[in-house]
N, C-alpha and C positions, 0 to 999 in steps of 0.2 A: 586086591586092588580094585577090581571091577565092582565088587560089592560096596566098597567105600565110596567110589565115584557115584554109584547109583543112589546111595543114601544121601550124598551131598546134593545131587540133582533134585531128589524128592523133597529134601528140606528146603531147598531154594524155591521150589514150586509152591510148597505150603506157605512159606514166608511171603511170597508174592501175592498169593490169594488172600492171606490175612490182611496184608497192606491195602489191597484193592477194596476189600470189604470195609475196612475201617475208613478209607478215603471216601467211599461211596456214602457211608453212614454220616460222616462229617459234612459232606457236601449237602446231603439231604436235610440234615439238621439246620445247616446255615440257610438253605433255601426256605425252609419252613419258618425259621425265625424272621427272615426278611419279609415273607408273605404275611406273617402275623402282624408285624410292625406296620406294614402298608395298610392292612385292613383296619387296624386300630386307628390309624391317622384319619381314614375316611369316615369311620364311625364317629370319631370325635368331632370331625368337621360338621357332620350332619347333626349330631347332638347339640353342638354349639348354636346352630341356627334354629333348631327346634325350641331350645330353651330361651333364646334371645328374642324371638318374634312372637307377637300376639296379633291375631287376626282382627281386622276392623270391620269385616262384613262377612256374609255367608260364604262366598267363594274362597276368600283367604283363610277363613277358619276351617273350611273343609279340606283345603289343600294342606294346611298345617297338620290337621288330624291324620291325613294320609302319610305325610312325612314322618310324623311321630310313630305311626304304625310300622313304617319301614325301619325306623331307628330301633324300635323294640325287636323287630325280627332280626335285624343285623346283630344286635347284642346277643340274642339267643343263639344265632348261628356261630358267633365268635366263640362262645363258650364250648361249642361242640367241634370246632374246626381242628382237625388233626392232620390235614394234608394241605399242600400248597393250593390244590384245586379247590378245596373247601374254603380256604381263605379268600380266593378270588371270588367265590360266591358271596362271601360277606361283603367284599368291596363293591360288588355289583348291586347288592341290595341297598347299600348306603348311597351308591350312585343314583339309583332310581329315586331314593328319597330326596336327593338334591334337586331332581327335576320338579318335585312337588314344592320344594322351597322356592325355586324360581317362579313357579306359577303363583304362589302366595304373594311373593314380592311384587309380581306384575299386577295382581289384583288390587294391591294396596297402593299402586302408583309409585312404587319404589324401583330403584335400579335393580334388575334381576340378578346382576352379577355376571361373571364371565360365562361365555358359551360352554356348553358341555358337548363332548363327543356324542354322536348318535347312538341310541340304544339299538341292540340287534333287532332287525325287522322294522325299525321306526321309519326309515326313509322309504321303504317299500309300501308301508301303510299310508303314508302321506299325512295330510292334515285337513282339518275342517276349514274351509275357505269361505263359507257363506252360512247365514242363519237358515236353519231348517226346523220345521214343526210338522210332525207327522202323527198319524193315528195308525197303530199297529195292533190288531186284535184287541181293540178296546182300550189300549194304552196310549196316552199322549206323551210323545217323546220329543225333546228338543235338542238342538246342537248349535253351537256358535263358535267362531274363532276366538272370541273374547269372553271373559266372565260376565255374567249378567245375574240379576236376581233369580231368573228362571233357570239358567244353566250355570250351576255352581259346583259341579263335579268335574274335576280335571282328570284327563288321562294323557300321559306323555307320548302315547303312540307305540305300536308294536303288534306282534302277532299273538293272539289269544286263542288257544285250542285250534290252531290251523287257519284262523281267519284274521285279516289285518284290521285293526281298530285305529283309525286316524287320531293324531294328536288334536286335542281340542277340549272344549267345555261342553258338558252334557247336563240334561235335566235330572238324570239319575245314573248311578253306576251299573248299567245293565250288563256289563261285561263280567262283573264279579262272580256270578254263579258259574260261568265257564272257566274262570281262573281256578275255582275250587274243584269243580267236577272234571275239568280237562276236556269237556265236550259241550257243544251247544245244544240247546233243546229244540223242540219242534217249533217251527215258525221263525227260526233265526234268519233264514234266507230272505224272508219278507222284511224283516227288521233291517237287514243290511241294505237291501235294494231300496227300501223306502228312505232311509236316512242318507245314503251316499250316492245313489245312482245319479249320474250327471254332474256330480260335484267335481269341480276342476282339480282340487287338491287331493282327491282320493284316487286310489288305484281302481280304475274302471274295469280292468280285466278280472278283478276279484269280485266285483259287485254286479256285473252284468247278469249273471245267473245264480249268484249266491254261492259260487264254488269256493272251496277252501284252497288256500295257497299252501304249497309244500315248502314251508319255511321253517328250518330247525332253530332259527335264532332265538326268538322269545316265546317261551312256553310256560304259562303260569301254572300248568299242572305238574311240572317237573319238581322233584324234591332236592335236586342238587347234591345228593349224597347224605342228606341229614334225615334223621328219623324224628318225625313229629314236629319239626321246626317250621315256622312260617317262612316260606322262601321268598326271595326277592324276585322270582320270575325269570331269572336269566340262567342260561346253561353255559358251561365252559368258563371262559374268562379271558384274561389277557388284554383287557381294554385299557389298562393303566400300566405304564412302564415306570413312571415316577411322578413326583409332584408337579412336574413341569406341564402336565396336561391342563392345568388350570392356573390362572394368575389372579391378581386382585386380592381384595381383603375379605370377601364374603365367604369363601369356601376354605 
């Protein structure tokens, strides 16, 4: 009798474990399916804007080119996404692309569309609030809060390789090498202090001595769990809960 009771208990435990494993797998599959659907929606929204808009000047054409680059990257990531976290990376890449779409629309004098939630590190980095023209080691660099013929490269703002880069328009995308390499080169402190020191909208604590901020939010050197894919520059995720984050017809 004791042996039969023991067998029954063992079988009950095994059955419970099997049920829990199946339930976990089903929940994981459902969560992944939801994350994939959410990512596809954002990629499609970005793609729709990329295909629908044509730049009318250098700033808008450059911003649309950057948006198209994020669209391509998001598509590549989508093909490789096998976890909910990787799907969030896809969404965030598309989200970054929508910032470039807003910049392009602004440059063309169009309604930029609904506001976007801030990017990680964006509020800390601040924004360009005045025109600047500086000479840094023989290079002439410009920055302005609005697009100009001179400053036609937009950056939505965030932390690149440990340093905050304010949102604004620049004469050249001087931050891109750091996005690729994950580190700034020699002379970067002089560049930052020359461009942003004393600027009301920039984080002066970061630029006073060229020190890097310890901000894990936005890091262009991160791969987000993908091998060989161009990343959106965001780590983690959870920025979007549903489509209610945005309204309007543009996105």
